[in-house]
C-alpha positions as CSV (number, residue, x, y, z in Angstrom):
1,M,0.0,0.0,0.0
2,P,1.5,3.4,-0.9
3,K,2.8,5.6,2.0
4,D,0.3,8.4,1.4
5,M,-2.6,5.9,1.4
6,K,-1.6,4.6,4.8
7,K,-1.8,8.1,6.2
8,L,-5.1,8.7,4.5
9,L,-6.7,5.4,5.7
10,P,-7.3,6.4,9.4
11,I,-9.1,9.6,8.2
12,L,-11.3,7.5,5.8
13,L,-12.2,5.1,8.6
14,I,-13.2,7.9,10.9
15,A,-15.3,9.4,8.2
16,F,-17.1,6.1,7.6
17,A,-17.7,5.6,11.3
18,L,-19.2,9.0,11.7
19,F,-21.3,8.6,8.6
20,T,-22.9,5.4,9.9
21,S,-23.8,7.1,13.1
22,E,-25.6,10.0,11.4
23,K,-28.9,9.5,13.2
24,A,-27.4,9.3,16.6
25,Y,-25.3,12.3,16.0
26,A,-28.3,14.3,14.7
27,Q,-30.2,13.5,17.9
28,I,-27.2,14.4,20.1
29,K,-26.8,17.7,18.2
30,A,-30.4,18.5,18.7
31,L,-30.3,17.7,22.4
32,D,-27.1,19.7,22.7
33,K,-28.7,22.8,21.2
34,V,-31.7,22.5,23.5
35,E,-29.4,22.0,26.5
36,K,-27.4,25.1,25.5
37,K,-30.5,27.2,25.1
38,L,-32.0,26.0,28.4
39,Y,-28.7,26.5,30.2
40,K,-28.4,30.0,28.8
41,G,-32.0,30.9,29.7
42,V,-31.7,29.5,33.2
43,K,-28.5,31.3,33.8
44,Q,-29.9,34.6,32.6
45,I,-33.1,34.1,34.6
46,S,-31.2,33.2,37.7
47,K,-28.9,36.1,37.4
48,R,-31.8,38.5,36.8
49,K,-33.9,37.1,39.7
50,K,-31.0,37.5,42.1
51,K,-30.5,41.1,41.2
52,N,-34.0,42.5,40.6
53,K,-36.7,40.0,41.7
54,K,-37.6,41.7,44.9
55,L,-37.3,45.3,43.5
56,E,-39.3,44.6,40.4
57,K,-42.0,42.8,42.4
58,T,-42.3,45.8,44.7
59,F,-42.3,48.3,41.9
60,D,-45.0,46.5,39.8
61,K,-47.2,46.2,42.9
62,L,-46.9,49.9,43.8
63,T,-47.2,51.4,40.4
64,G,-49.1,48.8,38.4
65,K,-46.6,49.3,35.6
66,K,-44.7,46.6,33.9
67,G,-41.0,47.2,33.6
68,S,-37.8,47.1,35.5
69,A,-37.3,48.8,38.8
70,K,-33.8,49.6,39.9
71,A,-32.8,50.2,43.5
72,V,-31.4,53.5,44.5
73,T,-29.1,53.6,47.5
74,S,-28.6,56.8,49.5
75,S,-25.1,58.1,50.0
76,D,-24.7,61.6,51.4
77,S,-27.2,64.2,52.5
78,T,-26.5,67.8,51.7
79,Q,-28.3,71.1,52.2
80,N,-29.4,71.1,48.5
81,G,-30.6,67.5,48.4
82,V,-29.5,63.9,48.6
83,D,-26.9,62.3,46.4
84,I,-27.9,58.9,45.2
85,I,-26.0,56.3,43.2
86,V,-28.2,54.7,40.5
87,D,-27.6,51.5,38.5
88,H,-28.4,52.2,34.8
89,P,-28.6,49.3,32.3
90,A,-28.0,50.1,28.7
91,P,-30.6,52.2,26.9
92,V,-30.3,49.9,23.9
93,G,-31.2,46.3,24.7
94,Q,-28.4,44.6,22.7
95,Y,-25.7,46.5,24.6
96,K,-27.1,45.7,28.0
97,D,-24.3,43.2,28.7
98,V,-21.7,45.9,28.0
99,Y,-23.3,48.2,30.6
100,T,-23.5,45.3,33.0
101,F,-19.9,44.4,32.5
102,V,-18.6,47.9,33.2
103,N,-21.2,48.5,35.9
104,G,-22.2,51.9,34.7
105,K,-23.5,54.2,37.4
106,K,-24.7,57.7,37.7
107,S,-24.9,60.1,40.6
108,I,-28.4,61.6,41.0
109,R,-29.5,64.4,43.3
110,F,-33.1,64.8,44.6
111,N,-34.9,67.1,46.9
112,N,-37.2,66.0,49.7
113,I,-35.7,62.6,50.1
114,N,-35.5,61.1,53.6
115,P,-33.0,58.2,53.6
116,E,-34.7,56.9,56.8
117,T,-38.1,56.3,55.2
118,D,-37.8,56.8,51.5
119,S,-36.6,54.7,48.6
120,V,-36.2,55.8,45.0
121,F,-36.8,53.5,42.1
122,W,-36.1,54.0,38.4
123,N,-38.4,52.6,35.7
124,E,-36.1,52.0,32.7
125,Q,-39.1,51.5,30.4
126,T,-40.4,55.1,31.0
127,N,-37.2,56.6,32.3
128,T,-39.0,57.8,35.3
129,Y,-37.9,58.0,39.0
130,Y,-40.4,57.1,41.8
131,K,-40.2,57.9,45.5
132,I,-41.6,55.2,47.7
133,R,-42.6,56.2,51.3
134,K,-42.8,53.2,53.6
135,D,-44.3,55.4,56.4
136,I,-47.4,56.3,54.3
137,R,-49.9,53.6,53.3
138,V,-52.2,54.1,50.4
139,K,-54.9,52.1,48.5
140,R,-54.0,49.1,46.4
141,P,-54.7,49.8,42.7
142,G,-57.7,47.7,41.4
143,F,-58.7,46.4,44.8
144,K,-61.7,47.7,46.6
145,S,-61.6,48.2,50.4
146,V,-65.3,48.8,51.3
147,I,-66.8,49.9,54.6
148,W,-70.5,49.5,55.6
149,Y,-71.5,52.7,57.4
150,P,-74.8,52.4,59.3
151,Y,-76.6,55.8,59.6
152,W,-76.8,55.5,63.4
153,Q,-73.1,55.9,63.6
154,G,-73.6,59.6,63.1
155,E,-70.4,61.5,62.5
156,N,-68.1,58.8,63.9
157,F,-66.3,58.5,60.5
158,N,-63.3,60.4,61.9
159,N,-62.2,57.0,63.3
160,I,-62.0,55.7,59.7
161,N,-58.7,55.9,57.9
162,L,-60.0,57.3,54.7
163,N,-56.5,56.9,53.0
164,L,-57.2,53.1,53.0
165,I,-60.8,53.0,51.8
166,T,-62.2,53.0,48.3
167,D,-66.0,52.7,48.9
168,I,-68.4,53.6,51.6
169,L,-71.9,51.9,51.7
170,F,-74.2,54.1,53.6
171,Y,-76.8,52.0,55.4
172,S,-79.6,52.3,54.6
173,Y,-82.6,53.4,52.5
174,N,-85.0,50.7,54.0
175,I,-87.9,50.4,51.5
176,D,-91.5,50.5,52.3
177,P,-92.7,47.8,49.9
178,Y,-96.1,49.3,49.4
179,T,-95.1,52.9,48.6
180,G,-91.4,52.7,47.6
181,L,-90.6,55.5,50.1
182,P,-88.1,55.0,53.0
183,N,-89.3,53.3,56.1
184,E,-86.8,55.2,58.2
185,P,-86.8,58.9,57.2
186,Q,-84.1,59.6,59.7
187,A,-81.6,57.5,57.7
188,I,-82.2,59.6,54.6
189,S,-82.1,62.8,56.6
190,D,-78.7,61.8,58.0
191,W,-77.4,60.9,54.4
192,K,-78.3,64.5,53.3
193,K,-76.8,66.1,56.4
194,T,-73.7,64.1,57.0
195,A,-70.2,65.4,56.2
196,L,-69.1,61.9,55.5
197,V,-70.0,61.9,51.7
198,D,-68.4,65.3,51.1
199,T,-65.3,64.3,53.0
200,A,-65.1,61.0,51.2
201,N,-65.3,62.8,47.8
202,T,-62.2,64.8,48.7
203,F,-60.4,61.5,49.3
204,G,-61.6,60.1,46.0
205,I,-63.8,57.6,47.8
206,R,-67.1,56.4,46.3
207,S,-70.1,56.8,48.5
208,L,-73.1,54.5,47.7
209,L,-76.5,54.6,49.3
210,T,-77.7,51.1,50.2
211,A,-81.3,50.2,49.6
212,T,-82.5,47.3,51.7
213,S,-85.5,45.0,51.9
214,Y,-85.3,41.9,54.1
215,S,-88.8,40.5,54.1
216,Q,-90.1,37.8,51.7
217,E,-93.6,39.1,52.0
218,G,-92.5,42.7,51.5
219,N,-90.3,41.8,48.5
220,T,-93.3,40.0,46.9
221,A,-95.5,43.0,47.4
222,F,-92.8,45.4,46.1
223,L,-92.0,43.4,43.0
224,L,-95.7,43.1,42.1
225,N,-96.2,46.9,42.5
226,P,-94.9,48.9,39.5
227,Y,-96.0,52.1,41.2
228,A,-93.9,51.4,44.3
229,Q,-90.9,50.5,42.1
230,E,-91.2,53.8,40.1
231,T,-91.6,55.8,43.3
232,F,-88.5,54.2,44.8
233,I,-86.4,54.6,41.7
234,D,-87.2,58.3,41.4
235,S,-86.6,58.8,45.1
236,V,-83.4,56.9,45.6
237,V,-81.7,58.4,42.4
238,H,-82.7,61.9,43.5
239,T,-81.4,61.3,47.0
240,V,-78.0,60.1,45.7
241,M,-77.6,62.9,43.2
242,S,-78.5,65.5,45.8
243,K,-75.4,64.6,47.8
244,N,-73.2,64.0,44.8
245,G,-73.1,60.3,45.7
246,A,-71.4,57.7,43.6
247,G,-74.1,55.1,43.2
248,I,-76.6,52.7,44.8
249,N,-76.2,49.3,46.4
250,I,-79.3,47.0,46.2
251,D,-79.6,44.6,49.1
252,F,-82.7,42.4,48.8
253,H,-83.2,39.0,50.4
254,P,-84.8,36.6,50.0
255,I,-86.1,36.9,46.5
256,P,-89.4,35.0,46.2
257,D,-89.2,31.9,44.0
258,K,-91.8,32.9,41.5
259,H,-90.7,36.5,41.1
260,Y,-87.0,36.4,40.0
261,D,-88.0,37.7,36.6
262,A,-89.8,40.6,38.3
263,F,-86.6,41.3,40.3
264,T,-84.5,41.3,37.2
265,G,-86.8,43.7,35.5
266,F,-86.8,46.0,38.5
267,V,-82.9,46.1,38.5
268,L,-82.9,46.8,34.8
269,K,-85.3,49.8,35.2
270,L,-83.2,51.1,38.0
271,A,-80.0,50.8,35.9
272,A,-81.6,52.7,33.1
273,E,-82.6,55.6,35.3
274,M,-79.2,55.7,36.9
275,D,-77.6,55.9,33.4
276,K,-79.8,58.9,32.6
277,A,-78.9,60.6,35.8
278,G,-75.2,60.4,35.3
279,D,-72.1,58.2,35.9
280,L,-73.6,56.2,38.8
281,Q,-72.3,52.8,40.0
282,L,-74.8,50.0,40.6
283,Y,-73.8,47.4,43.2
284,L,-75.9,44.3,43.9
285,T,-75.7,42.3,47.1
286,V,-76.1,38.6,46.4
287,P,-76.0,35.5,48.7
288,A,-73.1,33.1,49.1
289,N,-75.5,30.2,48.8
290,G,-76.0,30.8,45.1
291,D,-79.7,31.6,45.2
292,E,-80.9,30.9,41.7
293,N,-83.6,33.6,42.1
294,F,-80.8,36.1,41.5
295,D,-80.4,35.9,37.7
296,V,-76.9,37.2,37.8
297,S,-76.1,36.1,34.2
298,D,-78.7,38.5,32.8
299,L,-77.8,41.2,35.3
300,N,-74.1,41.0,34.8
301,K,-73.8,43.7,32.1
302,Y,-75.9,46.2,34.2
303,V,-74.2,45.7,37.5
304,D,-70.8,47.1,38.3
305,C,-70.0,44.9,41.3
306,F,-71.6,41.9,43.0
307,L,-71.3,42.1,46.8
308,I,-71.3,38.6,48.1
309,V,-72.6,38.1,51.6
310,N,-73.4,35.1,53.7
311,H,-76.8,34.8,55.4
312,P,-76.5,31.7,57.6
313,E,-79.7,32.6,59.4
314,D,-81.5,31.8,56.1
315,D,-79.9,28.4,55.9
316,Y,-79.9,27.3,59.5
317,S,-83.2,25.9,60.9
318,Y,-82.0,26.5,64.5
319,S,-82.0,22.7,64.9
320,N,-79.5,20.8,67.0
321,N,-77.8,19.2,64.0
322,Q,-76.1,22.0,62.1
323,H,-72.3,22.0,61.6
324,I,-70.8,24.7,63.7
325,S,-69.0,27.2,61.5
326,P,-68.1,31.0,61.3
327,P,-70.2,33.7,59.7
328,F,-68.3,33.5,56.3
329,P,-65.6,30.8,56.2
330,L,-62.9,30.9,53.6
331,H,-63.3,27.3,52.5
332,S,-66.2,24.9,53.0
333,G,-64.3,22.5,55.2
334,K,-65.6,19.2,56.6
335,G,-69.0,20.7,57.2
336,N,-69.4,21.5,53.4
337,V,-70.8,24.9,54.4
338,H,-71.1,27.9,52.1
339,S,-67.8,29.7,51.9
340,M,-66.0,32.5,50.0
341,N,-64.2,30.0,47.8
342,S,-67.4,28.1,46.9
343,A,-69.3,31.3,46.2
344,L,-66.4,32.5,43.9
345,N,-66.7,29.3,42.0
346,F,-70.5,29.4,41.8
347,Y,-70.6,33.0,40.4
348,A,-67.6,32.3,38.1
349,N,-69.6,29.5,36.5
350,K,-72.4,32.0,36.0
351,G,-70.1,34.2,34.0
352,I,-69.2,36.7,36.7
353,S,-65.6,37.8,36.5
354,P,-63.8,37.5,39.9
355,N,-62.8,41.2,39.7
356,K,-66.5,42.1,39.8
357,T,-67.0,40.3,43.1
358,I,-66.6,41.8,46.6
359,F,-66.7,39.5,49.6
360,N,-68.2,40.6,52.9
361,V,-66.2,40.3,56.2
362,Y,-68.1,40.4,59.4
363,D,-66.9,42.2,62.6
364,Y,-69.3,40.3,64.9
365,A,-68.9,36.9,66.5
366,M,-71.2,34.0,65.6
367,V,-72.4,32.1,68.7
368,W,-73.4,28.4,68.7
369,E,-74.6,26.0,71.4
370,M,-72.7,22.8,71.2
371,K,-74.8,19.6,71.1
372,N,-72.4,17.0,69.7
373,R,-68.7,17.6,70.5
374,K,-67.6,14.6,68.5
375,N,-69.0,15.8,65.2
376,F,-68.8,19.5,66.1
377,R,-72.5,20.1,65.7
378,G,-75.0,22.2,67.4
379,S,-77.6,25.0,67.1
380,F,-77.1,28.6,66.1
381,V,-77.8,31.1,68.9
382,E,-77.0,34.7,68.0
383,Y,-74.5,37.2,66.6
384,S,-72.4,38.9,69.2
385,P,-70.9,42.4,68.6
386,F,-67.1,42.4,68.3
387,E,-66.7,44.6,71.4
388,N,-68.3,42.0,73.5
389,M,-65.5,39.5,72.6
390,E,-63.0,42.0,74.0
391,L,-65.0,42.4,77.2
392,N,-65.9,38.7,77.8
393,F,-62.7,37.1,76.6
394,P,-59.7,39.4,77.4
395,N,-57.3,36.4,76.9
396,R,-58.9,35.4,73.6
397,K,-55.6,35.6,71.6
398,R,-54.1,32.9,73.8
399,E,-57.2,30.8,74.3
400,A,-58.6,30.8,70.7
401,V,-58.3,27.9,68.3
402,Y,-57.5,28.7,64.7
403,D,-59.2,26.6,62.0
404,P,-57.0,26.8,58.8
405,E,-59.8,25.6,56.5
406,Y,-62.3,28.1,57.7
407,A,-59.6,30.8,58.2
408,S,-61.3,31.8,61.4
409,N,-61.0,31.4,65.2
410,Y,-63.2,29.9,67.8
411,L,-63.5,30.0,71.6
412,L,-65.1,27.4,73.8
413,S,-67.0,28.6,76.8
414,G,-69.0,25.9,78.4
415,D,-71.4,24.6,75.8
416,K,-71.0,27.8,73.8
417,V,-68.8,28.2,70.7
418,Y,-67.8,31.7,69.5
419,W,-66.4,32.2,66.0
420,F,-64.6,35.5,65.4
421,E,-62.0,37.2,63.2
422,D,-58.5,38.3,64.2
423,E,-55.4,39.6,62.3
424,R,-54.4,36.1,61.2
425,S,-57.7,35.1,59.8
426,L,-58.1,38.5,58.2
427,K,-54.7,38.2,56.5
428,E,-55.7,34.8,55.1
429,K,-58.9,36.2,53.6
430,I,-57.1,39.3,52.2
431,D,-54.4,37.2,50.7
432,W,-56.9,34.9,49.1
433,A,-59.0,37.8,47.7
434,I,-55.8,39.3,46.2
435,D,-54.4,36.0,44.9
436,Y,-57.7,35.1,43.2
437,N,-58.1,38.6,41.6
438,T,-61.4,39.4,43.3
439,G,-62.7,42.9,43.3
440,G,-62.1,43.4,47.0
441,L,-63.5,43.0,50.5
442,A,-66.2,44.8,52.4
443,F,-66.1,45.2,56.2
444,W,-69.1,45.7,58.3
445,S,-69.2,48.9,60.4
446,I,-65.5,48.9,61.6
447,V,-65.8,52.5,62.9
448,D,-64.4,52.1,66.4
449,K,-60.7,52.6,66.1
450,R,-59.9,50.9,69.5
451,V,-62.3,48.0,69.2
452,H,-61.6,47.3,65.5
453,E,-57.9,47.8,65.7
454,P,-57.2,44.3,64.3
455,F,-59.3,45.0,61.2
456,W,-57.5,48.3,60.5
457,R,-54.1,46.8,61.1
458,A,-54.9,44.0,58.7
459,I,-56.1,46.4,56.1
460,S,-53.0,48.6,56.4
461,Q,-50.5,45.7,56.4
462,N,-52.1,43.5,53.8
463,I,-54.2,45.5,51.5
464,A,-52.6,49.0,51.5
465,Q,-49.3,49.7,49.9
466,D,-46.4,52.1,50.3
467,S,-47.0,55.6,48.8
468,V,-45.4,56.0,45.3
469,V,-44.8,59.4,43.8
470,A,-43.1,60.3,40.5
471,I,-40.1,62.6,41.1
472,S,-37.5,64.4,39.0
473,P,-33.8,64.8,39.9
474,I,-32.4,68.3,40.4
475,S,-29.0,67.3,39.0
476,S,-27.1,64.3,37.7
477,K,-23.4,63.5,37.3
478,P,-22.3,60.4,35.5
479,K,-19.5,58.3,37.0
480,F,-16.5,57.5,34.8
481,T,-17.6,53.9,34.1
482,Y,-21.1,55.1,33.2
483,T,-19.7,57.7,30.8
484,M,-17.4,55.2,29.2
485,A,-20.2,52.7,28.6
486,H,-22.4,55.5,27.3
487,R,-19.8,56.5,24.8
488,I,-19.3,53.0,23.6
489,V,-23.0,53.0,22.6
490,K,-22.8,56.5,21.2
491,Y,-19.7,55.9,19.0
492,E,-20.4,52.3,18.2
493,P,-20.1,52.6,14.4
494,V,-16.7,54.4,14.7
495,I,-15.4,51.9,17.2
496,T,-16.6,49.0,15.1
497,I,-14.8,50.2,12.0
498,A,-11.6,50.9,13.9
499,L,-11.6,47.5,15.4
500,M,-12.2,45.9,12.0
501,I,-9.3,47.9,10.5
502,V,-7.0,46.7,13.3
503,F,-8.2,43.1,13.0
504,F,-7.7,42.9,9.2
505,A,-4.3,44.7,9.5
506,L,-3.2,41.9,11.8
507,I,-4.5,39.2,9.5
508,I,-2.8,40.8,6.4
509,G,0.4,41.3,8.3
510,A,0.5,37.7,9.5
511,A,-0.2,36.5,6.0
512,L,2.6,38.6,4.5
513,S,5.1,37.5,7.1
514,L,4.6,33.9,5.9
515,L,6.3,34.9,2.6
516,D,9.6,35.2,4.4
517,W,11.4,31.8,4.4
518,R,12.7,32.3,7.9
519,V,9.2,32.7,9.2
520,Q,8.1,29.6,7.3
521,E,11.0,27.7,8.6
522,Q,10.2,28.7,12.2
523,F,6.5,27.8,11.9
524,F,6.8,24.6,9.8
525,Q,10.1,23.2,11.0
526,K,8.5,20.8,13.6
527,K,6.2,18.1,12.4
528,L,4.0,18.6,15.5
529,Y,3.3,22.2,14.5
530,R,2.1,21.0,11.0
531,Y,-0.4,18.6,12.6
532,V,-1.7,21.4,14.9
533,Y,-2.3,23.7,11.9
534,I,-4.0,20.9,10.0
535,F,-6.3,20.2,13.0
536,I,-7.1,24.0,13.2
537,V,-8.1,24.0,9.6
538,L,-10.2,20.9,9.9
539,A,-12.0,22.2,13.1
540,S,-12.6,25.6,11.7
541,V,-14.1,24.3,8.4
542,T,-16.2,21.8,10.3
543,T,-17.5,24.4,12.7
544,F,-18.3,26.8,9.9
545,F,-20.5,24.2,8.1
546,L,-22.1,23.1,11.4
547,L,-23.2,26.7,12.1
548,N,-24.3,27.3,8.5
549,D,-28.1,27.3,8.5
550,G,-28.0,26.3,4.8
551,I,-26.8,22.8,5.7
552,D,-29.4,21.0,7.8
553,N,-27.6,17.6,7.8
554,G,-24.8,17.7,10.4
555,M,-23.3,14.6,9.0
556,V,-22.6,16.2,5.7
557,A,-20.9,19.1,7.4
558,L,-18.6,16.7,9.2
559,V,-17.7,14.8,6.1
560,I,-17.0,18.0,4.2
561,G,-14.8,19.2,7.1
562,I,-12.9,16.0,7.3
563,F,-12.4,15.9,3.5
564,L,-11.1,19.5,3.4
565,G,-9.0,18.8,6.4
566,G,-7.4,15.7,4.6
567,V,-6.8,17.8,1.5
568,A,-5.2,20.5,3.6
569,F,-3.0,17.8,5.3
570,F,-1.6,16.5,2.0
571,L,-1.1,20.1,0.6
572,I,0.7,21.4,3.7
573,H,2.6,18.2,4.3
574,G,3.6,17.9,0.6
575,L,4.6,21.5,0.2
576,T,6.6,21.5,3.4
577,S,8.4,18.2,2.6
578,S,9.2,19.4,-0.9
579,H,10.5,22.7,0.4
580,R,12.7,21.1,3.0
581,G,14.0,18.6,0.4
582,K,15.4,21.4,-1.7
583,L,17.2,23.0,1.2
584,P,21.0,22.5,1.2
């Protein structure tokens, strides 16, 4: 066998082996590409999460804007303001890595920044700075914090933190079913006189007048009396408009079985008159038990919010065999009782979007008489005001038992069971309402600041957010690294051309130097060097074809690379051997 063929044989054998494993190689290549992409993605995500996860989450919650939020760290306070160092990523996405590498920073100065309580964030999407005050709590965007305000509370609204409230339901216009006029004129008189509505308007709070009717007999009479309905609609709309109120909340229960169509028609007539009067909101109070007499599917497009309440007194027959549960549990639990979660599912199946639902939270305790301790069953006794819990159970925080399914607490006192709310149960309900994108929560008459402190603390800590205000710097001074990175982006075409000139000059210079026999002798004198050069050619050509999108078959790229590498081997080896043979 000729000498050259012996040298070529190993290369041909390798090519044949690779060719026969084409399928395996293609799979390996595909997996390798996927792995590289996954690794790159995971690495980028991990790096970004570590740096900005907490900040971006805070910023998005506070501003409701999508985009990056960058922390601002205070450095030195001066008489003219506060100097702050700000991390600035690249203004052009593709050069972000350059900025990150040089860690570009810029010194910003602001007025009215307190390093003790304030943080400054920069939204790179809008190029806007925001000041976050942790000592001031404000309303959560898109989430309603509603307070029921009974008229008999008079002017006690000074105990309400109006910065945290979005809606006030004034309670109530109690309807005379035979005339449509209010049964309690004092309530309407108080609505017209109270400073609550005017004060609420200055805080951007919606004030709605609640219209109530809690008698089945009365509701039947009212729904069969068009005159009473017309009188009520004219009266209630005029009453709301006279005080510049925001709308009306209809709270009827129960709806007679045979008159749900009449109720739907009544609500539609009311909605039509409200539209004529102005931009008024219509809320409808509906039961958690999913009473089919409320045709919510047809009412959906006319009602702005559905206020879901629980009426256990309608469900319990005061027998000795009812499952003992709180006024409005979070989940149905072992007793399979009506709950917030079951009500959300029921109304969602009726086509009601979760963000149109508001769930009621009760401040009073629900009292039961225990009849069967083993199965936790008994008879409903009464509702007890929240202040009575404080008087009768001063150690309730230590003695209470928390039920995680109901998200409520109970106390045992003899044969009596008291269900009530505390900060923990309120937090669970608030977190649930936010996580499931509900419209909000409504709290019954929490107007006593001392008694209802757990409620207000839960609202402040779990619903409200830090204050966010857009601010402008009074001056800025880029650091050296920031300036350098900025100039790289600014003069990118010039820098690119200069680098290309230098690169090609080096390549041309290296090629010209090979024309000198002394350079050739130095580079090609040793056989090992020649094999290294051949391997570089083979690897480069193979890599080129593998990365070329025009060649889908990786096996073809390998064969071409090996073939060209073999040709290069014979050319370089032959030329070098011939040249060395002519030397003296």
